[in-house]
C-alpha positions in Angstrom: 0.0 0.0 0.0 1.3 3.5 -0.9 0.6 6.4 1.4 1.3 9.9 0.1 3.0 12.2 2.6 1.7 15.7 3.0 3.4 18.6 1.2 1.5 21.2 3.2 3.7 24.1 4.2 1.0 26.7 4.9 1.0 29.0 8.0 -2.5 29.3 9.5 -1.5 32.1 11.8 1.4 34.5 12.3 1.3 36.9 15.3 3.7 39.5 16.5 3.0 40.9 20.0 -0.4 39.3 19.8 -1.3 41.1 16.6 -2.4 38.9 13.7 -0.2 39.5 10.6 -1.6 38.8 7.1 0.8 37.6 4.5 1.3 39.8 1.4 1.0 38.7 -2.2 4.5 37.3 -2.1 3.8 35.2 0.9 5.9 37.4 3.3 4.9 39.2 6.5 5.5 42.8 7.6 4.6 44.6 10.8 5.6 47.9 12.6 5.9 47.9 16.4 6.1 50.8 18.9 9.5 52.4 19.4 9.3 51.4 23.1 9.1 47.7 22.3 12.4 45.8 23.1 11.2 42.3 22.3 8.7 41.0 19.7 6.8 37.8 20.7 6.4 35.9 17.5 3.9 33.0 17.2 3.5 30.9 14.0 1.0 28.1 13.7 1.1 25.7 10.8 -1.9 24.2 9.1 -0.3 20.7 9.3 0.6 19.9 12.9 3.2 17.4 11.8 5.2 20.0 9.6 8.2 21.7 11.1 9.0 25.4 11.4 12.0 27.5 12.3 13.2 31.1 12.2 16.8 30.3 12.3 16.9 28.8 15.8 15.3 25.7 17.1 13.0 23.7 14.7 9.5 23.1 16.2 6.7 20.8 15.1 3.3 22.4 14.3 3.9 25.8 15.8 6.7 28.1 17.0 6.8 30.7 19.7 9.9 32.8 19.8 11.1 36.1 21.3 13.0 38.4 18.9 15.2 41.1 20.3 14.4 44.4 18.5 17.3 46.7 17.6 16.6 50.2 16.4 15.4 50.1 12.9 14.3 46.9 11.0 14.9 43.2 11.5 14.2 40.5 9.0 13.7 36.9 10.0 13.5 34.0 7.6 10.6 31.6 8.3 11.3 28.0 7.0 8.5 25.5 6.9 9.3 21.8 6.1 6.4 19.6 5.2 6.2 15.9 6.1 7.3 14.9 2.5 10.4 17.2 2.7 8.8 20.1 0.7 10.4 23.4 2.0 8.8 26.9 1.8 10.6 30.0 3.0 9.1 33.4 3.7 10.3 36.5 5.5 9.0 38.4 8.6 10.1 42.0 8.6 9.6 43.9 11.9 9.9 47.6 11.6 10.6 49.5 14.9 9.0 53.0 14.9 11.4 55.8 15.4 11.1 57.4 18.9 11.3 61.0 17.9 9.7 62.0 14.6 10.8 65.6 14.9 7.5 67.0 16.2 8.5 70.3 17.8 5.2 72.3 17.9 1.5 71.4 18.3 -1.3 73.9 17.8 -4.9 73.5 18.9 -7.4 76.2 17.7 -4.5 78.5 17.1 -2.9 78.1 20.5 0.5 76.6 21.0 0.8 73.6 23.3 3.7 73.4 25.8 6.2 70.6 25.0 6.8 68.4 28.1 9.1 65.9 26.5 9.7 64.3 23.1 6.3 62.4 23.3 4.1 64.7 25.3 2.5 68.2 24.8 0.1 70.0 27.1 -2.4 72.7 26.4 -5.0 74.5 28.4 -8.6 73.8 27.4 -11.7 76.1 27.6 -14.2 73.6 29.0 -14.0 70.6 31.3 -10.5 69.7 32.5 -7.9 72.4 33.2 -5.2 70.7 31.0 -5.1 68.2 28.2 -2.3 66.2 26.8 -1.5 64.5 23.5 1.0 61.7 23.4 2.8 60.5 20.2 2.6 56.8 19.6 
């Protein structure tokens, strides 16, 4: 009796910091994280639980959970999935780290200049309700 081994190399889910990432038309993944993030928690789940997956480190069966240290700028990880029959598919996961200071120096609200507290926070007096308001850059 001949049994055909599966050639399934599909990812059913890729998450970075609990955010579901959709593959692009080339089969790759791309995401931007906050500038304050130091580690990206990556989770990959395969459609075939017997297939194997790696991002350059340890090879896991069915799914992979890995922490990626985030330098300033971008990091590109190669995802390699190996099906039961030996079929291999590679894709990339690009993680962009947002820049902490985008050069915002002045904020105006209704023609009034807000006071800069730090690189991420501005305060301005408001006419009704609270005495002060703030706007934080993400």
